[in-house]
Residue frames as a rotation matrix with the C-alpha (Angstrom) as fourth column:
MET 1
-0.420 -0.183 0.889 9.50
0.866 -0.372 0.333 -11.94
0.270 0.910 0.315 14.33
LYS 2
-0.092 0.336 -0.937 9.01
0.528 -0.782 -0.332 -8.18
-0.844 -0.525 -0.105 14.70
LEU 3
-0.141 0.069 0.988 7.67
0.922 -0.355 0.157 -5.62
0.362 0.932 -0.013 12.25
TYR 4
-0.563 -0.048 -0.825 8.20
0.397 -0.891 -0.220 -1.91
-0.725 -0.452 0.520 12.80
SER 5
-0.387 0.610 0.691 5.18
0.887 0.043 0.459 -0.33
0.251 0.791 -0.558 11.14
GLY 6
-0.988 0.129 -0.081 3.36
-0.107 -0.967 -0.230 2.96
-0.108 -0.219 0.970 10.77
PRO 7
-0.397 0.910 0.120 -0.39
0.175 0.204 -0.963 3.38
-0.901 -0.361 -0.240 11.30
VAL 8
0.766 0.626 -0.146 -0.92
-0.016 -0.209 -0.978 4.88
-0.643 0.751 -0.150 7.84
SER 9
-0.272 -0.901 -0.339 2.19
-0.681 -0.069 0.729 3.62
-0.680 0.429 -0.594 6.09
LEU 10
0.590 0.530 -0.609 1.24
-0.807 0.350 -0.476 2.09
-0.039 0.772 0.634 2.74
PHE 11
0.039 -0.668 -0.743 4.37
-0.600 0.579 -0.552 -0.05
0.799 0.468 -0.378 2.56
SER 12
-0.807 -0.236 0.542 4.18
-0.588 0.404 -0.701 -1.24
-0.054 -0.884 -0.464 6.17
ARG 13
0.042 0.928 0.369 0.60
-0.698 0.291 -0.654 -2.33
-0.715 -0.230 0.660 5.62
LYS 14
0.444 0.000 -0.896 1.60
-0.804 0.442 -0.399 -4.13
0.396 0.897 0.196 2.42
VAL 15
-0.593 -0.743 -0.310 4.02
-0.476 0.634 -0.610 -6.25
0.650 -0.214 -0.730 4.46
GLU 16
-0.628 0.417 0.657 1.41
-0.634 0.217 -0.743 -6.86
-0.452 -0.883 0.128 7.15
ILE 17
0.486 0.830 -0.272 -0.99
-0.834 0.348 -0.428 -8.33
-0.260 0.435 0.862 4.59
ALA 18
0.140 -0.513 -0.847 1.76
-0.603 0.635 -0.484 -10.64
0.786 0.578 -0.220 3.33
LEU 19
-0.840 -0.468 0.276 2.48
-0.481 0.406 -0.777 -11.80
0.252 -0.785 -0.566 6.89
TYR 20
-0.234 0.844 0.483 -1.20
-0.711 0.190 -0.677 -12.46
-0.663 -0.502 0.556 7.57
GLU 21
0.549 0.457 -0.700 -1.67
-0.829 0.404 -0.387 -14.25
0.106 0.793 0.600 4.26
LYS 22
-0.160 -0.698 -0.698 1.24
-0.420 0.688 -0.592 -16.53
0.893 0.199 -0.403 5.14
GLY 23
0.767 0.558 -0.316 -0.14
0.048 0.441 0.896 -17.13
0.639 -0.703 0.312 8.62
LEU 24
-0.186 -0.941 -0.284 3.07
0.583 0.127 -0.802 -15.91
0.791 -0.315 0.525 10.28
ALA 25
0.718 0.360 -0.595 3.01
0.695 -0.331 0.638 -14.71
0.033 -0.872 -0.488 13.87
PHE 26
-0.300 -0.832 0.467 4.74
0.675 -0.531 -0.512 -11.38
0.674 0.162 0.721 14.44
GLU 27
0.032 0.210 -0.977 4.96
0.844 -0.529 -0.086 -8.56
-0.535 -0.822 -0.194 16.93
ARG 28
0.261 0.132 0.956 3.86
0.742 -0.662 -0.111 -5.27
0.618 0.738 -0.271 15.43
ILE 29
-0.215 -0.401 -0.890 5.76
0.835 -0.549 0.045 -2.29
-0.507 -0.734 0.453 16.80
GLU 30
0.574 0.544 0.612 4.03
0.784 -0.581 -0.219 0.94
0.236 0.605 -0.760 15.84
VAL 31
-0.571 -0.818 -0.068 6.23
0.818 -0.559 -0.137 3.98
0.074 -0.133 0.988 15.40
ALA 32
-0.166 0.473 -0.865 5.18
0.445 -0.747 -0.494 7.52
-0.880 -0.467 -0.086 16.31
PHE 33
-0.734 -0.008 0.679 3.34
0.656 -0.268 0.706 9.42
0.176 0.963 0.201 13.57
THR 34
-0.007 0.792 -0.610 1.25
0.391 -0.559 -0.731 12.56
-0.920 -0.243 -0.306 13.18
GLN 35
0.503 0.290 0.814 -0.04
0.861 -0.084 -0.502 14.27
-0.077 0.953 -0.292 10.04
THR 36
0.992 -0.106 0.064 1.73
-0.101 -0.992 -0.075 17.50
0.072 0.068 -0.995 10.99
ARG 37
0.374 -0.907 0.194 5.13
-0.810 -0.217 0.545 16.17
-0.452 -0.361 -0.816 12.10
GLY 38
0.329 -0.221 -0.918 5.30
-0.658 0.644 -0.391 12.90
0.677 0.733 0.067 10.21
TYR 39
0.669 -0.176 -0.722 7.41
0.441 0.876 0.195 10.14
0.598 -0.448 0.664 11.77
SER 40
-0.352 -0.744 0.568 8.76
-0.091 -0.576 -0.812 12.13
0.931 -0.338 0.135 14.67
PRO 41
0.100 -0.995 -0.006 10.52
-0.902 -0.094 0.422 11.35
-0.420 -0.037 -0.907 16.89
LYS 42
0.274 -0.048 -0.960 11.91
-0.696 0.680 -0.233 8.53
0.664 0.732 0.153 14.78
HIS 43
0.974 0.126 0.186 12.08
-0.219 0.720 0.658 5.18
-0.052 -0.682 0.729 16.51
PRO 44
0.236 -0.971 0.044 15.71
-0.872 -0.192 0.451 4.52
-0.429 -0.145 -0.891 17.51
ASP 45
-0.048 -0.228 0.972 15.52
0.083 0.969 0.232 0.88
-0.995 0.092 -0.027 16.39
VAL 46
0.789 0.392 0.472 14.32
0.496 0.047 -0.867 1.94
-0.363 0.919 -0.158 12.93
GLN 47
0.821 -0.537 -0.196 17.12
-0.571 -0.777 -0.264 4.45
-0.011 0.329 -0.944 12.64
ALA 48
-0.011 -0.873 0.488 19.64
-0.711 0.350 0.610 1.81
-0.703 -0.340 -0.625 13.66
LEU 49
-0.122 0.031 0.992 18.30
0.249 0.968 0.000 -0.88
-0.961 0.247 -0.126 11.32
ASN 50
0.467 0.345 0.814 17.38
0.871 -0.020 -0.492 1.15
-0.154 0.938 -0.309 8.23
PRO 51
-0.600 -0.779 -0.182 19.77
0.729 -0.626 0.277 3.79
-0.330 0.034 0.943 6.87
LYS 52
-0.542 0.498 0.677 16.73
0.338 -0.609 0.718 5.54
0.770 0.618 0.161 5.41
GLY 53
-0.987 0.154 0.049 15.14
-0.100 -0.343 -0.934 5.74
-0.127 -0.927 0.354 8.86
GLN 54
-0.346 0.901 -0.263 11.82
-0.904 -0.245 0.349 4.53
0.250 0.359 0.899 7.43
VAL 55
-0.344 0.368 0.864 9.30
-0.251 0.850 -0.463 1.79
-0.905 -0.376 -0.200 8.11
PRO 56
0.936 0.329 0.124 8.69
-0.328 0.689 0.647 -1.03
0.127 -0.646 0.753 7.43
VAL 57
-0.285 -0.958 -0.035 11.55
-0.870 0.274 -0.410 -2.85
0.403 -0.086 -0.911 9.10
LEU 58
0.815 0.499 -0.296 11.30
-0.366 0.838 0.403 -6.59
0.450 -0.220 0.866 9.67
VAL 59
-0.289 -0.856 0.430 13.40
-0.949 0.197 -0.245 -8.40
0.125 -0.478 -0.869 12.27
ASP 60
0.821 0.455 -0.345 13.47
-0.431 0.890 0.147 -12.20
0.374 0.028 0.927 12.04
GLY 61
0.736 -0.603 -0.306 15.93
0.675 0.625 0.391 -13.60
-0.044 -0.495 0.868 14.57
ASP 62
0.027 -0.823 -0.568 19.31
0.482 -0.487 0.728 -12.04
-0.876 -0.294 0.384 13.84
LEU 63
-0.613 -0.171 0.772 18.21
0.789 -0.192 0.584 -10.79
0.048 0.966 0.253 10.40
SER 64
-0.025 0.617 -0.787 16.85
0.297 -0.747 -0.595 -7.29
-0.955 -0.248 -0.165 9.86
LEU 65
-0.562 -0.046 0.826 15.41
0.826 0.026 0.564 -6.10
-0.048 0.999 0.023 6.56
TYR 66
-0.214 0.563 -0.798 13.89
-0.023 -0.820 -0.572 -2.94
-0.977 -0.104 0.189 5.14
ASP 67
-0.689 0.191 -0.699 12.02
-0.721 -0.268 0.638 -2.12
-0.066 0.944 0.322 1.90
SER 68
0.111 0.877 0.468 8.63
-0.753 0.381 -0.537 -3.75
-0.649 -0.293 0.702 1.56
THR 69
0.701 0.159 -0.695 9.45
-0.658 0.520 -0.545 -5.67
0.275 0.839 0.470 -1.63
VAL 70
-0.356 -0.894 -0.273 12.69
-0.573 0.439 -0.692 -7.09
0.738 -0.090 -0.669 -0.21
ILE 71
-0.615 0.176 0.769 10.79
-0.718 0.277 -0.638 -8.12
-0.325 -0.945 -0.044 2.92
VAL 72
0.471 0.878 0.088 7.98
-0.734 0.445 -0.512 -9.86
-0.489 0.176 0.854 1.02
GLU 73
0.489 -0.365 -0.792 10.47
-0.586 0.536 -0.608 -11.69
0.647 0.761 0.049 -1.21
TYR 74
-0.669 -0.712 0.215 12.36
-0.615 0.367 -0.698 -12.84
0.418 -0.599 -0.683 1.89
LEU 75
-0.225 0.665 0.712 9.15
-0.769 0.327 -0.549 -14.12
-0.598 -0.672 0.438 3.46
GLU 76
0.724 0.493 -0.483 8.50
-0.690 0.520 -0.504 -16.12
0.003 0.698 0.716 0.30
ASP 77
0.063 -0.795 -0.603 11.96
-0.502 0.497 -0.708 -17.68
0.863 0.347 -0.368 0.37
ALA 78
-0.797 -0.461 0.389 12.03
-0.535 0.240 -0.810 -18.37
0.280 -0.854 -0.438 4.11
TYR 79
-0.547 0.722 0.423 8.39
-0.132 0.425 -0.896 -19.41
-0.827 -0.546 -0.137 4.49
PRO 80
-0.966 -0.047 -0.255 7.35
-0.253 -0.048 0.966 -20.69
-0.058 0.998 0.034 1.05
GLU 81
-0.544 0.823 -0.166 3.89
0.537 0.493 0.685 -21.98
0.645 0.283 -0.710 1.98
PRO 82
0.509 0.569 0.646 1.40
0.645 0.245 -0.724 -20.67
-0.570 0.785 -0.242 1.13
ALA 83
-0.430 -0.770 0.471 3.11
0.878 -0.234 0.418 -19.23
-0.212 0.593 0.777 -1.92
LEU 84
0.386 0.498 -0.777 2.83
0.261 -0.866 -0.426 -15.54
-0.885 -0.039 -0.464 -2.78
TYR 85
-0.167 -0.447 -0.879 4.73
-0.812 -0.443 0.380 -15.81
-0.559 0.777 -0.289 -6.05
PRO 86
0.833 0.469 -0.294 4.01
-0.549 0.634 -0.544 -18.03
-0.068 0.615 0.786 -9.07
ALA 87
0.436 -0.673 0.597 6.27
0.141 0.706 0.694 -21.07
-0.889 -0.218 0.403 -9.62
ASP 88
0.563 -0.187 0.805 6.67
0.826 0.165 -0.540 -20.37
-0.032 0.968 0.247 -13.34
PRO 89
-0.372 -0.831 -0.415 9.67
0.793 -0.516 0.323 -18.04
-0.482 -0.209 0.851 -13.89
ARG 90
-0.727 0.123 0.676 7.86
0.456 -0.649 0.609 -15.93
0.514 0.751 0.415 -16.51
GLU 91
0.364 0.925 0.111 4.80
0.425 -0.271 0.864 -15.43
0.829 -0.268 -0.492 -14.32
ARG 92
0.371 -0.334 -0.867 7.08
0.903 -0.088 0.420 -14.80
-0.217 -0.938 0.269 -11.33
ALA 93
-0.745 -0.664 0.059 8.82
0.649 -0.701 0.297 -12.03
-0.156 0.260 0.953 -13.25
ARG 94
-0.374 0.711 0.596 5.43
0.333 -0.497 0.802 -10.65
0.866 0.498 -0.051 -14.31
CYS 95
0.567 0.557 -0.607 4.37
0.730 0.002 0.683 -10.63
0.382 -0.831 -0.405 -10.67
ARG 96
-0.121 -0.713 -0.691 7.45
0.867 -0.414 0.276 -8.62
-0.483 -0.565 0.668 -9.74
LEU 97
-0.814 -0.135 0.565 6.71
0.470 -0.725 0.504 -6.13
0.341 0.676 0.653 -12.50
PHE 98
0.217 0.953 0.214 3.24
0.439 -0.291 0.850 -5.54
0.872 -0.090 -0.482 -11.06
ASP 99
0.459 -0.149 -0.876 4.86
0.872 -0.115 0.476 -4.91
-0.172 -0.982 0.077 -7.68
LEU 100
-0.638 -0.757 -0.140 7.16
0.683 -0.641 0.351 -2.34
-0.355 0.129 0.926 -9.28
PHE 101
-0.499 0.545 0.674 4.23
0.461 -0.492 0.739 -0.83
0.734 0.679 -0.006 -11.19
ALA 102
0.574 0.766 -0.289 2.36
0.624 -0.182 0.760 -0.32
0.529 -0.617 -0.583 -7.91
ASP 103
0.491 -0.405 -0.772 5.26
0.779 -0.193 0.596 0.89
-0.390 -0.894 0.221 -5.78
GLU 104
-0.521 -0.787 -0.331 6.95
0.502 -0.596 0.626 3.16
-0.690 0.160 0.706 -8.29
VAL 105
-0.837 0.196 0.512 4.83
0.431 -0.343 0.835 3.91
0.339 0.919 0.202 -11.36
MET 106
0.163 0.983 0.081 1.46
0.631 -0.167 0.758 4.38
0.759 -0.072 -0.648 -9.65
LEU 107
0.272 -0.079 -0.959 2.98
0.925 -0.254 0.283 5.91
-0.266 -0.964 0.004 -6.54
ALA 108
-0.740 -0.654 0.160 4.53
0.672 -0.701 0.239 8.78
-0.044 0.285 0.958 -8.52
PRO 109
-0.504 0.598 0.623 1.20
-0.014 -0.727 0.686 10.54
0.863 0.337 0.375 -9.29
LEU 110
0.375 0.696 -0.613 -0.37
0.611 0.311 0.728 9.27
0.697 -0.647 -0.309 -6.04
ARG 111
-0.408 -0.624 -0.666 2.13
0.913 -0.281 -0.296 11.30
-0.003 -0.729 0.685 -4.01
PHE 112
-0.887 0.051 0.459 0.44
0.072 -0.966 0.247 14.49
0.456 0.252 0.854 -5.26
LEU 113
0.124 0.991 0.052 -2.74
-0.072 -0.043 0.996 13.49
0.990 -0.127 0.066 -3.40
MET 114
-0.126 -0.211 -0.969 -1.14
0.741 0.629 -0.233 12.77
0.659 -0.748 0.077 -0.05
HIS 115
-0.945 -0.192 0.264 -1.59
0.004 -0.816 -0.578 16.24
0.327 -0.546 0.772 1.41
ARG 116
-0.245 0.960 0.136 -5.34
-0.350 -0.218 0.911 15.59
0.904 0.176 0.389 1.55
THR 117
0.384 0.366 -0.848 -5.14
0.612 0.587 0.531 13.79
0.692 -0.722 0.002 4.90
GLU 118
-0.653 -0.666 -0.362 -3.26
0.731 -0.430 -0.530 16.70
0.197 -0.610 0.767 6.45
PRO 119
0.215 0.709 -0.671 -5.03
0.747 -0.563 -0.355 19.61
-0.629 -0.425 -0.651 8.18
LYS 120
0.538 0.016 0.843 -5.48
0.714 -0.540 -0.446 22.59
0.448 0.842 -0.302 5.88
PRO 121
-0.495 -0.772 -0.399 -2.85
0.869 -0.456 -0.195 25.28
-0.031 -0.443 0.896 6.46
GLU 122
0.143 0.485 -0.863 -3.71
0.422 -0.818 -0.390 28.89
-0.895 -0.309 -0.322 7.15
ASP 123
-0.474 -0.377 -0.795 -2.06
-0.569 -0.558 0.604 29.72
-0.672 0.739 0.050 3.84
LEU 124
0.357 0.744 0.564 -4.83
0.001 0.604 -0.797 28.43
-0.934 0.286 0.215 1.55
GLU 125
0.609 -0.208 -0.766 -2.88
-0.784 -0.303 -0.541 29.44
-0.120 0.930 -0.348 -1.55
ARG 126
-0.551 -0.832 0.060 -0.34
-0.826 0.554 0.101 26.73
-0.118 0.006 -0.993 -0.76
TRP 127
-0.366 0.506 0.781 -3.17
-0.074 0.821 -0.566 24.23
-0.928 -0.265 -0.263 -0.35
GLU 128
0.693 0.679 -0.241 -4.73
-0.249 -0.088 -0.964 25.22
-0.676 0.729 0.108 -3.66
ALA 129
0.135 -0.734 -0.665 -1.36
-0.991 -0.090 -0.103 24.88
0.016 0.673 -0.740 -5.37
LYS 130
-0.784 -0.376 0.494 -1.13
-0.448 0.893 -0.032 21.34
-0.430 -0.246 -0.869 -4.05
GLU 131
0.041 0.894 0.446 -4.69
0.031 0.445 -0.895 20.65
-0.999 0.051 -0.009 -5.13
LEU 132
0.563 0.085 -0.822 -3.87
-0.761 -0.335 -0.556 21.83
-0.323 0.938 -0.124 -8.64
LYS 133
-0.499 -0.813 -0.301 -1.07
-0.862 0.502 0.071 19.26
0.093 0.295 -0.951 -8.79
ALA 134
-0.643 0.323 0.694 -3.45
-0.149 0.836 -0.528 16.62
-0.751 -0.443 -0.490 -7.39
ARG 135
0.453 0.885 -0.107 -6.07
-0.244 0.007 -0.970 17.32
-0.857 0.466 0.220 -10.04
GLU 136
0.271 -0.459 -0.846 -3.38
-0.961 -0.076 -0.266 17.01
0.058 0.885 -0.462 -12.72
ALA 137
-0.757 -0.626 0.188 -2.34
-0.646 0.760 -0.075 13.65
-0.096 -0.178 -0.979 -11.23
GLU 138
-0.143 0.785 0.602 -5.85
-0.445 0.492 -0.748 12.18
-0.884 -0.375 0.279 -11.11
PRO 139
0.726 0.415 -0.548 -6.14
-0.668 0.236 -0.706 11.50
-0.163 0.879 0.449 -14.88
VAL 140
-0.227 -0.872 -0.435 -2.75
-0.837 0.403 -0.370 9.77
0.498 0.280 -0.821 -14.75
LEU 141
-0.746 0.029 0.665 -4.07
-0.481 0.666 -0.569 7.49
-0.460 -0.745 -0.484 -12.00
ALA 142
0.357 0.933 0.054 -7.21
-0.539 0.253 -0.803 6.89
-0.763 0.257 0.593 -14.05
ASP 143
0.385 -0.315 -0.868 -5.01
-0.854 0.234 -0.464 5.79
0.349 0.920 -0.178 -16.95
HIS 144
-0.737 -0.670 0.084 -3.30
-0.638 0.650 -0.414 3.33
0.223 -0.358 -0.907 -14.62
PHE 145
-0.273 0.742 0.612 -6.73
-0.456 0.461 -0.761 2.02
-0.847 -0.487 0.213 -13.60
THR 146
0.623 0.485 -0.614 -7.45
-0.750 0.146 -0.645 1.46
-0.223 0.862 0.455 -17.30
THR 147
-0.183 -0.796 -0.577 -4.23
-0.811 0.454 -0.369 -0.53
0.556 0.400 -0.728 -17.65
LEU 148
-0.846 -0.125 0.519 -5.06
-0.467 0.645 -0.605 -2.68
-0.259 -0.754 -0.604 -14.63
ASP 149
0.133 0.977 0.168 -8.63
-0.594 0.214 -0.776 -3.21
-0.794 0.003 0.608 -15.79
ARG 150
0.515 -0.022 -0.857 -7.30
-0.821 0.275 -0.501 -4.48
0.247 0.961 0.124 -19.12
GLN 151
-0.552 -0.812 -0.188 -4.77
-0.685 0.570 -0.454 -6.75
0.476 -0.122 -0.871 -17.40
LEU 152
-0.727 0.328 0.603 -7.56
-0.404 0.507 -0.762 -8.28
-0.556 -0.797 -0.236 -15.30
GLN 153
0.076 0.764 -0.641 -9.73
-0.997 0.065 -0.041 -9.16
0.011 0.642 0.766 -18.29
GLY 154
0.536 0.256 -0.804 -10.69
-0.409 0.912 0.017 -12.82
0.738 0.320 0.594 -17.85
ARG 155
-0.416 -0.747 -0.519 -8.60
0.253 0.454 -0.854 -13.13
0.874 -0.487 0.001 -14.67
ASN 156
0.713 0.585 -0.385 -9.54
0.509 -0.054 0.859 -13.28
0.482 -0.809 -0.337 -11.00
TYR 157
0.664 -0.597 -0.449 -6.07
0.253 -0.386 0.887 -12.15
-0.703 -0.703 -0.105 -9.98
LEU 158
0.612 -0.406 -0.678 -3.23
-0.670 -0.722 -0.173 -10.32
-0.419 0.560 -0.714 -11.69
CYS 159
-0.395 -0.839 -0.373 -0.94
-0.918 0.373 0.135 -13.35
0.026 0.396 -0.918 -12.10
GLY 160
-0.345 0.368 -0.863 -3.48
-0.194 0.872 0.449 -16.15
0.918 0.322 -0.230 -12.35
ALA 161
0.213 0.334 -0.918 -3.53
0.820 0.450 0.354 -17.30
0.531 -0.828 -0.178 -8.73
PHE 162
0.984 0.140 0.109 -3.48
0.044 -0.788 0.613 -14.83
0.172 -0.599 -0.782 -5.83
SER 163
0.234 -0.971 -0.049 0.02
0.872 0.232 -0.431 -13.39
0.430 0.058 0.901 -5.40
ALA 164
-0.234 -0.473 -0.849 2.20
0.779 -0.614 0.127 -10.64
-0.582 -0.632 0.512 -3.99
ALA 165
-0.881 -0.047 0.472 1.29
0.389 -0.642 0.661 -8.61
0.271 0.765 0.584 -7.08
ASP 166
0.063 0.990 0.126 -2.30
0.553 -0.140 0.822 -8.40
0.831 0.017 -0.556 -5.86
ILE 167
0.340 0.004 -0.940 -1.17
0.917 -0.222 0.331 -7.19
-0.207 -0.975 -0.079 -2.43
ALA 168
-0.628 -0.704 -0.332 1.03
0.605 -0.710 0.360 -4.42
-0.489 0.025 0.872 -3.83
VAL 169
-0.811 0.343 0.474 -1.46
0.257 -0.519 0.815 -3.19
0.525 0.783 0.333 -6.41
PHE 170
0.209 0.923 -0.323 -4.39
0.778 0.043 0.627 -3.38
0.592 -0.382 -0.709 -4.00
MET 171
0.037 -0.216 -0.976 -2.61
0.883 -0.449 0.133 -1.14
-0.467 -0.867 0.174 -1.53
THR 172
-0.906 -0.400 -0.135 -1.95
0.288 -0.819 0.497 1.51
-0.310 0.411 0.857 -4.17
VAL 173
-0.515 0.809 0.283 -5.53
0.301 -0.139 0.943 1.35
0.803 0.571 -0.173 -5.48
PHE 174
0.281 0.592 -0.755 -6.84
0.922 0.051 0.383 1.51
0.266 -0.804 -0.532 -1.90
TRP 175
-0.363 -0.498 -0.787 -4.61
0.705 -0.699 0.117 4.52
-0.609 -0.513 0.605 -1.17
THR 176
-0.943 0.078 0.325 -5.87
0.214 -0.606 0.766 6.22
0.257 0.791 0.555 -4.33
ARG 177
-0.038 0.999 -0.015 -9.48
0.487 0.031 0.873 5.75
0.873 0.026 -0.488 -3.18
ARG 178
0.162 0.023 -0.987 -8.59
0.982 -0.098 0.159 6.79
-0.093 -0.995 -0.038 0.37
LEU 179
-0.578 -0.508 -0.639 -7.23
0.447 -0.852 0.273 10.09
-0.683 -0.128 0.719 -1.00
ALA 180
0.343 0.869 -0.358 -10.29
0.072 -0.404 -0.912 10.77
-0.937 0.287 -0.201 -3.21
GLY 181
-0.746 -0.571 -0.343 -8.60
-0.369 -0.076 0.926 9.80
-0.555 0.817 -0.154 -6.43
PRO 182
-0.512 0.567 -0.645 -10.50
-0.746 0.079 0.662 8.28
0.426 0.820 0.382 -9.36
SER 183
0.141 0.651 0.746 -13.39
-0.809 0.510 -0.292 5.98
-0.570 -0.562 0.599 -8.51
LEU 184
-0.749 -0.374 0.547 -13.69
-0.098 0.879 0.467 2.40
-0.655 0.296 -0.695 -9.73
ARG 185
0.352 0.935 0.026 -16.79
-0.031 0.039 -0.999 3.19
-0.935 0.351 0.042 -11.75
GLY 186
0.757 0.009 -0.653 -16.35
-0.642 -0.174 -0.747 2.07
-0.120 0.985 -0.126 -15.32
TYR 187
-0.340 -0.888 -0.308 -13.57
-0.856 0.428 -0.289 -0.37
0.388 0.165 -0.906 -14.44
GLU 188
0.622 0.783 -0.003 -15.61
-0.714 0.568 0.408 -3.54
0.322 -0.252 0.913 -14.09
ASN 189
0.504 -0.491 -0.711 -12.69
0.259 0.871 -0.418 -5.97
0.824 0.027 0.566 -13.95
LEU 190
-0.575 -0.773 0.267 -10.71
0.032 -0.348 -0.937 -3.85
0.818 -0.530 0.225 -11.52
ALA 191
-0.197 0.592 0.782 -13.74
-0.907 -0.413 0.084 -3.27
0.373 -0.692 0.618 -9.28
GLY 192
0.785 0.508 -0.354 -14.51
-0.382 0.848 0.368 -6.99
0.487 -0.154 0.860 -9.12
TRP 193
0.098 -0.866 -0.491 -10.89
0.432 0.482 -0.762 -7.77
0.896 -0.137 0.421 -8.26
TYR 194
-0.617 -0.319 0.720 -10.89
-0.377 -0.683 -0.626 -5.08
0.691 -0.657 0.301 -5.58
GLU 195
0.292 0.816 0.499 -14.01
-0.910 0.076 0.408 -6.56
0.295 -0.573 0.764 -3.97
ARG 196
0.715 -0.077 -0.694 -12.55
0.062 0.997 -0.047 -10.08
0.696 -0.009 0.718 -4.05
LEU 197
-0.327 -0.927 -0.183 -9.45
0.385 0.046 -0.922 -8.93
0.863 -0.372 0.342 -2.24
SER 198
-0.443 0.198 0.874 -11.37
-0.657 -0.735 -0.167 -6.77
0.609 -0.648 0.456 0.22
SER 199
0.623 0.779 0.078 -13.26
-0.657 0.465 0.593 -9.86
0.426 -0.421 0.801 1.39
ARG 200
0.198 -0.629 -0.752 -10.07
0.330 0.765 -0.553 -11.77
0.923 -0.139 0.360 2.28
PRO 201
0.803 0.220 -0.553 -9.51
0.578 -0.068 0.813 -11.70
0.141 -0.973 -0.182 6.08
ALA 202
-0.133 -0.940 -0.316 -5.95
0.940 -0.220 0.259 -10.35
-0.313 -0.262 0.913 5.86
PHE 203
-0.665 -0.064 0.744 -7.02
0.491 -0.788 0.371 -7.44
0.563 0.612 0.555 3.66
ALA 204
0.365 0.904 0.223 -10.17
0.329 -0.349 0.877 -6.72
0.871 -0.247 -0.425 5.69
LYS 205
0.550 -0.225 -0.804 -8.15
0.829 0.032 0.558 -6.62
-0.100 -0.974 0.204 8.93
VAL 206
-0.514 -0.851 -0.107 -5.55
0.816 -0.523 0.244 -4.20
-0.264 0.038 0.964 7.59
VAL 207
-0.482 0.407 0.776 -8.11
0.392 -0.691 0.607 -1.96
0.783 0.597 0.174 5.88
SER 208
0.614 0.768 -0.180 -10.16
0.487 -0.190 0.852 -1.69
0.621 -0.611 -0.491 9.08
GLU 209
0.283 -0.598 -0.750 -7.03
0.879 -0.151 0.452 -0.75
-0.383 -0.787 0.483 11.02
ILE 210
-0.737 -0.531 0.418 -6.08
0.665 -0.681 0.308 1.93
0.121 0.505 0.855 8.51
LEU 211
-0.079 0.801 0.594 -9.57
0.317 -0.544 0.777 3.42
0.945 0.250 -0.211 8.64
ALA 212
0.729 0.297 -0.617 -9.46
0.657 -0.048 0.753 3.42
0.194 -0.954 -0.230 12.44
ALA 213
-0.213 -0.890 -0.404 -6.06
0.886 -0.350 0.304 5.15
-0.412 -0.293 0.862 12.35
ASP 214
-0.646 0.030 0.762 -7.40
0.515 -0.720 0.466 7.72
0.563 0.694 0.450 9.90
ALA 215
0.441 0.894 0.078 -10.31
0.485 -0.311 0.818 8.49
0.755 -0.323 -0.571 12.22
GLU 216
0.680 -0.244 -0.692 -7.80
0.674 -0.166 0.720 9.32
-0.290 -0.956 0.052 14.93
LEU 217
-0.120 -0.951 -0.284 -4.92
0.612 -0.296 0.733 10.86
-0.782 -0.086 0.618 12.98
SER 218
-0.780 -0.284 0.558 -6.10
0.622 -0.250 0.742 12.19
-0.071 0.926 0.372 9.62
ALA 219
-0.619 0.600 -0.507 -8.22
-0.488 -0.799 -0.350 15.04
-0.615 0.031 0.788 8.38
PRO 220
0.196 0.751 0.631 -11.42
0.277 0.575 -0.770 13.89
-0.941 0.325 -0.095 6.64
VAL 221
-0.867 -0.481 -0.127 -10.97
-0.029 -0.208 0.978 13.64
-0.497 0.852 0.166 2.87
GLU 222
0.072 0.942 -0.328 -13.97
-0.535 -0.241 -0.809 14.81
-0.841 0.234 0.487 0.88
GLY 223
0.521 0.246 -0.817 -14.83
-0.850 0.234 -0.472 12.30
0.075 0.940 0.332 -1.82
ALA 224
-0.609 -0.761 0.223 -12.79
-0.781 0.625 0.000 9.44
-0.139 -0.175 -0.975 -0.34
PHE 225
-0.857 0.178 0.484 -13.94
0.147 0.984 -0.102 5.98
-0.494 -0.016 -0.869 -1.47
ARG 226
-0.174 0.823 -0.540 -16.49
-0.748 -0.468 -0.471 7.47
-0.641 0.322 0.697 -3.85
GLU 227
0.094 0.316 0.944 -18.41
0.312 0.891 -0.329 5.03
-0.945 0.326 -0.015 -5.99
């Protein structure tokens, strides 16, 4: 099994956690990336296997897949133990909604913070314009934290037992903190959940690798991971 992945690709790292949690051996193929040029030059295998030309791409024998959610759902079907989705159909659907919430709803405002790991341009007016958009996005992310905190009331995990929903949402919350978005202060349930996941070996491994990649590739972000 091969996974084409990016060093600071949120969706690639989401798939990596799922692979580690399932105990599946895989070869990680890292594609070229810089904060100034992005994914350039694009890996020829990724371009051939994904019409979007993006990572992650999973190759399992003669099967190739792209899109992190499609990949994780395939891993669940092909390698069902340990399970990453609830057995109950209603909870399974709820789990998928959390995945969508992380990857689409939360990601929409999060995108406005992503310039913060890039080097500042000489044209500081452009940077300030981006920062204005980021500051407008931060309260939206805080509202999403409120929603998650409420959903975690009385629960250790989002769908009862640990699931793919926790992986997807954790990555978006982690990315928010990495980009100096809202802190977890005041969100007791969410903060406790975040700490529980951070202590799992799969999560700890991926987080440490992202931080190491940031030290090499990314500009420092003032206020990242603030308490």
